[in-house]
C-alpha positions in Angstrom: 71.2 -183.4 184.6 72.2 -183.4 181.1 70.3 -181.9 178.3 70.5 -184.0 175.2 69.4 -183.0 171.7 68.2 -185.3 169.1 70.2 -184.9 165.9 68.5 -185.8 162.6 70.7 -185.6 159.6 69.6 -183.7 156.5 69.2 -187.0 154.6 67.0 -188.5 157.3 64.9 -185.3 157.4 64.2 -185.7 153.7 63.2 -189.4 154.3 60.9 -188.4 157.1 59.3 -185.7 155.0 58.7 -188.2 152.2 57.1 -190.7 154.7 54.9 -188.0 156.2 53.8 -186.9 152.7 53.1 -190.5 151.7 51.1 -191.1 154.9 49.1 -187.9 154.3 48.4 -188.9 150.7 47.2 -192.4 151.8 44.9 -190.8 154.5 43.4 -188.4 151.9 42.8 -191.3 149.5 41.0 -193.4 152.2 38.9 -190.3 153.1 37.9 -189.6 149.5 37.1 -193.2 148.8 34.9 -193.4 151.9 33.1 -190.2 150.8 32.6 -191.5 147.3 31.3 -194.9 148.5 28.8 -193.2 150.8 27.6 -190.9 148.0 27.1 -193.9 145.6 25.3 -195.8 148.3 22.9 -192.9 149.0 22.3 -192.4 145.3 21.5 -196.2 144.8 19.2 -196.4 147.8 17.4 -193.1 147.1 16.6 -194.2 143.5 15.9 -197.9 144.2 12.2 -198.6 143.7 10.3 -201.4 145.5 9.3 -204.4 143.3 6.4 -206.8 143.6 6.0 -209.4 140.8 4.1 -212.6 140.2 5.3 -215.3 137.8 3.2 -216.4 136.0 0.6 -213.6 135.9 -2.0 -214.2 134.7 -1.9 -217.8 136.0 -2.7 -220.4 133.3 -6.2 -221.8 133.5 -5.2 -225.5 133.7 -7.9 -227.7 135.4 -10.4 -225.1 136.6 -11.5 -227.4 139.5 -8.0 -227.4 141.0 -6.1 -224.5 142.5 -3.1 -223.1 140.5 0.1 -221.5 141.7 2.2 -218.5 141.1 5.5 -217.3 142.7 5.4 -213.8 144.3 8.8 -212.0 144.4 9.3 -208.8 146.4 12.1 -206.3 147.2 11.7 -203.1 149.2 14.5 -201.5 147.1 16.2 -200.0 150.1 17.0 -202.9 152.4 14.3 -202.0 154.9 12.1 -204.8 156.3 8.9 -205.2 154.3 5.7 -207.1 155.1 3.8 -209.0 152.3 0.1 -209.3 152.6 -2.5 -210.9 150.3 -6.2 -210.9 150.0 -8.8 -212.7 148.0 -11.8 -210.8 146.6 -13.1 -208.6 149.4 -11.7 -210.6 152.3 -9.3 -208.9 154.8 -5.6 -208.9 154.2 -3.6 -211.8 155.4 0.1 -211.6 156.4 2.2 -213.8 154.1 5.9 -212.9 154.7 8.5 -210.5 156.0 11.9 -209.4 154.8 13.7 -206.8 152.7 13.2 -209.2 149.8 11.9 -212.7 149.2 9.9 -215.2 147.2 6.8 -217.1 148.1 4.9 -219.8 146.2 1.2 -219.2 146.3 -0.6 -222.4 145.4 -4.2 -221.5 146.1 -5.1 -219.4 143.1 -8.7 -220.3 142.2 -10.7 -219.7 139.0 -13.0 -216.7 139.1 -11.4 -214.9 142.1 -9.5 -211.6 142.4 -6.2 -211.6 144.2 -4.3 -208.6 145.5 -0.8 -208.6 147.0 0.6 -205.6 148.9 4.1 -204.8 150.1 4.2 -202.5 153.1 6.9 -201.2 155.3 7.0 -203.0 158.7 3.6 -202.9 160.5 1.8 -201.6 157.4 2.9 -198.1 158.1 3.4 -197.3 154.3 2.3 -199.1 151.1 5.3 -199.7 148.9 3.8 -201.7 146.0 0.5 -203.4 145.0 0.0 -206.3 142.6 -3.2 -207.9 141.1 -3.0 -211.5 140.1 -5.5 -213.2 137.9 -6.2 -216.6 136.4 -6.9 -217.2 132.8 -10.3 -218.5 131.7 
């Protein structure tokens, strides 16, 4: 059996040291960038507020004998699934839509009725936003 030893010249040792330092620097940059991205994402989602809007609101009167329409837009603010419910006057809430965000045309707005729209987390476990919609006289 022979015992062989690997010989690395001084010049090659310098090149290997440079490559190792370069790889280490790249790894540190990737790590720091990942940490920074995660912190920014947490800051954005922690400060994001749910939105629930109606356009137009109040709904223009128009022909008072005909229903009018508005567009409801919602966003949970965090990307979680939200459930949109609506109710007229004192009637029970009715499920209208689901998703982290969305738009829905409501074309049954009557004169002299009160409308309330609510955005919940899935299965109505927590109220995120509430909106009253009216119709002009």
